[in-house]
N, CA, C and O atoms as a GROMACS GRO file, in nm:
protein
  196
    1MET      N    1   0.739  -1.330   0.269
    1MET     CA    2   0.692  -1.192   0.263
    1MET      C    3   0.705  -1.144   0.118
    1MET      O    4   0.798  -1.181   0.046
    2PHE      N    5   0.612  -1.062   0.078
    2PHE     CA    6   0.612  -1.010  -0.058
    2PHE      C    7   0.717  -0.900  -0.073
    2PHE      O    8   0.741  -0.822   0.019
    3GLY      N    9   0.778  -0.896  -0.189
    3GLY     CA   10   0.869  -0.788  -0.223
    3GLY      C   11   0.791  -0.676  -0.288
    3GLY      O   12   0.672  -0.689  -0.315
    4LEU      N   13   0.858  -0.567  -0.314
    4LEU     CA   14   0.793  -0.450  -0.373
    4LEU      C   15   0.741  -0.480  -0.513
    4LEU      O   16   0.633  -0.434  -0.549
    5SER      N   17   0.816  -0.555  -0.591
    5SER     CA   18   0.772  -0.584  -0.728
    5SER      C   19   0.647  -0.673  -0.728
    5SER      O   20   0.558  -0.653  -0.810
    6GLU      N   21   0.640  -0.770  -0.639
    6GLU     CA   22   0.522  -0.855  -0.631
    6GLU      C   23   0.401  -0.776  -0.586
    6GLU      O   24   0.291  -0.795  -0.639
    7LEU      N   25   0.420  -0.686  -0.489
    7LEU     CA   26   0.311  -0.603  -0.441
    7LEU      C   27   0.259  -0.512  -0.551
    7LEU      O   28   0.138  -0.494  -0.566
    8ALA      N   29   0.350  -0.454  -0.628
    8ALA     CA   30   0.310  -0.367  -0.740
    8ALA      C   31   0.231  -0.447  -0.844
    8ALA      O   32   0.132  -0.398  -0.897
    9LEU      N   33   0.273  -0.567  -0.873
    9LEU     CA   34   0.204  -0.652  -0.969
    9LEU      C   35   0.064  -0.685  -0.920
    9LEU      O   36  -0.031  -0.682  -0.999
   10VAL      N   37   0.049  -0.717  -0.794
   10VAL     CA   38  -0.083  -0.747  -0.737
   10VAL      C   39  -0.173  -0.624  -0.747
   10VAL      O   40  -0.290  -0.636  -0.782
   11LEU      N   41  -0.119  -0.506  -0.715
   11LEU     CA   42  -0.198  -0.384  -0.725
   11LEU      C   43  -0.244  -0.357  -0.868
   11LEU      O   44  -0.358  -0.315  -0.890
   12VAL      N   45  -0.156  -0.380  -0.965
   12VAL     CA   46  -0.192  -0.360  -1.105
   12VAL      C   47  -0.304  -0.455  -1.145
   12VAL      O   48  -0.399  -0.414  -1.212
   13VAL      N   49  -0.295  -0.578  -1.105
   13VAL     CA   50  -0.400  -0.677  -1.138
   13VAL      C   51  -0.532  -0.637  -1.074
   13VAL      O   52  -0.637  -0.646  -1.139
   14VAL      N   53  -0.529  -0.593  -0.950
   14VAL     CA   54  -0.652  -0.552  -0.882
   14VAL      C   55  -0.714  -0.432  -0.952
   14VAL      O   56  -0.836  -0.427  -0.970
   15VAL      N   57  -0.632  -0.336  -0.993
   15VAL     CA   58  -0.684  -0.219  -1.064
   15VAL      C   59  -0.750  -0.261  -1.195
   15VAL      O   60  -0.857  -0.210  -1.230
   16VAL      N   61  -0.688  -0.352  -1.268
   16VAL     CA   62  -0.746  -0.398  -1.395
   16VAL      C   63  -0.877  -0.471  -1.370
   16VAL      O   64  -0.974  -0.451  -1.443
   17VAL      N   65  -0.881  -0.554  -1.267
   17VAL     CA   66  -1.002  -0.630  -1.237
   17VAL      C   67  -1.116  -0.538  -1.194
   17VAL      O   68  -1.229  -0.554  -1.240
   18LEU      N   69  -1.088  -0.443  -1.109
   18LEU     CA   70  -1.193  -0.354  -1.059
   18LEU      C   71  -1.232  -0.248  -1.161
   18LEU      O   72  -1.341  -0.191  -1.154
   19GLY      N   73  -1.146  -0.223  -1.255
   19GLY     CA   74  -1.177  -0.126  -1.359
   19GLY      C   75  -1.121   0.012  -1.329
   19GLY      O   76  -1.076   0.040  -1.218
   20VAL      N   77  -1.125   0.094  -1.429
   20VAL     CA   78  -1.067   0.228  -1.420
   20VAL      C   79  -1.147   0.315  -1.322
   20VAL      O   80  -1.090   0.403  -1.257
   21LYS      N   81  -1.276   0.291  -1.312
   21LYS     CA   82  -1.362   0.373  -1.226
   21LYS      C   83  -1.320   0.365  -1.079
   21LYS      O   84  -1.321   0.467  -1.009
   22LYS      N   85  -1.284   0.248  -1.033
   22LYS     CA   86  -1.244   0.230  -0.894
   22LYS      C   87  -1.095   0.254  -0.872
   22LYS      O   88  -1.050   0.256  -0.757
   23GLY      N   89  -1.018   0.271  -0.978
   23GLY     CA   90  -0.873   0.284  -0.967
   23GLY      C   91  -0.826   0.397  -0.878
   23GLY      O   92  -0.747   0.372  -0.786
   24PRO      N   93  -0.871   0.521  -0.900
   24PRO     CA   94  -0.825   0.631  -0.814
   24PRO      C   95  -0.859   0.611  -0.667
   24PRO      O   96  -0.778   0.643  -0.579
   25GLU      N   97  -0.978   0.559  -0.640
   25GLU     CA   98  -1.017   0.534  -0.501
   25GLU      C   99  -0.927   0.427  -0.438
   25GLU      O  100  -0.887   0.439  -0.322
   26LEU      N  101  -0.895   0.325  -0.515
   26LEU     CA  102  -0.808   0.218  -0.467
   26LEU      C  103  -0.667   0.270  -0.439
   26LEU      O  104  -0.607   0.234  -0.338
   27MET      N  105  -0.615   0.354  -0.527
   27MET     CA  106  -0.482   0.410  -0.508
   27MET      C  107  -0.476   0.501  -0.386
   27MET      O  108  -0.377   0.501  -0.312
   28ARG      N  109  -0.582   0.579  -0.364
   28ARG     CA  110  -0.586   0.663  -0.244
   28ARG      C  111  -0.583   0.577  -0.119
   28ARG      O  112  -0.511   0.608  -0.024
   29SER      N  113  -0.660   0.470  -0.119
   29SER     CA  114  -0.663   0.379  -0.004
   29SER      C  115  -0.527   0.314   0.018
   29SER      O  116  -0.481   0.300   0.132
   30ALA      N  117  -0.462   0.275  -0.091
   30ALA     CA  118  -0.330   0.215  -0.079
   30ALA      C  119  -0.230   0.316  -0.026
   30ALA      O  120  -0.143   0.281   0.055
   31GLY      N  121  -0.240   0.441  -0.069
   31GLY     CA  122  -0.151   0.546  -0.018
   31GLY      C  123  -0.171   0.571   0.129
   31GLY      O  124  -0.075   0.587   0.204
   32ARG      N  125  -0.298   0.574   0.171
   32ARG     CA  126  -0.327   0.592   0.315
   32ARG      C  127  -0.270   0.476   0.396
   32ARG      O  128  -0.210   0.497   0.501
   33ALA      N  129  -0.288   0.355   0.347
   33ALA     CA  130  -0.236   0.237   0.417
   33ALA      C  131  -0.084   0.242   0.426
   33ALA      O  132  -0.026   0.208   0.529
   34ALA      N  133  -0.019   0.284   0.318
   34ALA     CA  134   0.128   0.294   0.318
   34ALA      C  135   0.174   0.399   0.420
   34ALA      O  136   0.272   0.377   0.490
   35ARG      N  137   0.104   0.512   0.429
   35ARG     CA  138   0.141   0.614   0.527
   35ARG      C  139   0.123   0.564   0.669
   35ARG      O  140   0.207   0.591   0.755
   36VAL      N  141   0.015   0.492   0.694
   36VAL     CA  142  -0.009   0.436   0.828
   36VAL      C  143   0.102   0.338   0.864
   36VAL      O  144   0.156   0.343   0.974
   37LEU      N  145   0.136   0.250   0.771
   37LEU     CA  146   0.242   0.152   0.798
   37LEU      C  147   0.376   0.220   0.822
   37LEU      O  148   0.452   0.179   0.909
   38LYS      N  149   0.405   0.323   0.744
   38LYS     CA  150   0.530   0.397   0.761
   38LYS      C  151   0.535   0.463   0.899
   38LYS      O  152   0.639   0.462   0.965
   39GLY      N  153   0.423   0.521   0.941
   39GLY     CA  154   0.416   0.584   1.072
   39GLY      C  155   0.434   0.483   1.185
   39GLY      O  156   0.503   0.510   1.283
   40GLU      N  157   0.372   0.367   1.170
   40GLU     CA  158   0.386   0.263   1.272
   40GLU      C  159   0.529   0.212   1.279
   40GLU      O  160   0.581   0.186   1.388
   41LYS      N  161   0.593   0.199   1.164
   41LYS     CA  162   0.733   0.154   1.162
   41LYS      C  163   0.822   0.254   1.233
   41LYS      O  164   0.911   0.217   1.310
   42LYS      N  165   0.798   0.383   1.207
   42LYS     CA  166   0.876   0.488   1.272
   42LYS      C  167   0.853   0.487   1.423
   42LYS      O  168   0.948   0.502   1.500
   43ALA      N  169   0.729   0.468   1.465
   43ALA     CA  170   0.697   0.464   1.607
   43ALA      C  171   0.766   0.346   1.676
   43ALA      O  172   0.814   0.359   1.788
   44LEU      N  173   0.769   0.231   1.609
   44LEU     CA  174   0.837   0.115   1.666
   44LEU      C  175   0.986   0.139   1.682
   44LEU      O  176   1.046   0.101   1.783
   45LYS      N  177   1.047   0.202   1.582
   45LYS     CA  178   1.191   0.232   1.591
   45LYS      C  179   1.219   0.328   1.706
   45LYS      O  180   1.318   0.312   1.777
   46GLU      N  181   1.132   0.429   1.724
   46GLU     CA  182   1.151   0.525   1.833
   46GLU      C  183   1.133   0.458   1.969
   46GLU      O  184   1.204   0.491   2.064
   47ARG      N  185   1.040   0.364   1.979
   47ARG     CA  186   1.016   0.294   2.104
   47ARG      C  187   1.133   0.205   2.141
   47ARG      O  188   1.162   0.187   2.260
   48GLU      N  189   1.202   0.148   2.041
   48GLU     CA  190   1.314   0.059   2.067
   48GLU      C  191   1.436   0.134   2.122
   48GLU      O  192   1.519   0.074   2.191
   49GLN      N  193   1.447   0.261   2.092
   49GLN     CA  194   1.565   0.336   2.135
   49GLN      C  195   1.557   0.381   2.275
   49GLN      O  196   1.650   0.446   2.324
   0.00000   0.00000   0.00000
């Protein structure tokens, strides 16, 4: 599994490859994905209790 530093490095490389124009859109998408994953993790913890 990837650690946080590896994930950040991959995101930086993707931003450089896609260019500055797509950067903000990519970051918004990554933020949305992170929120969804965080919500799912919270839901799983609540279901286990």
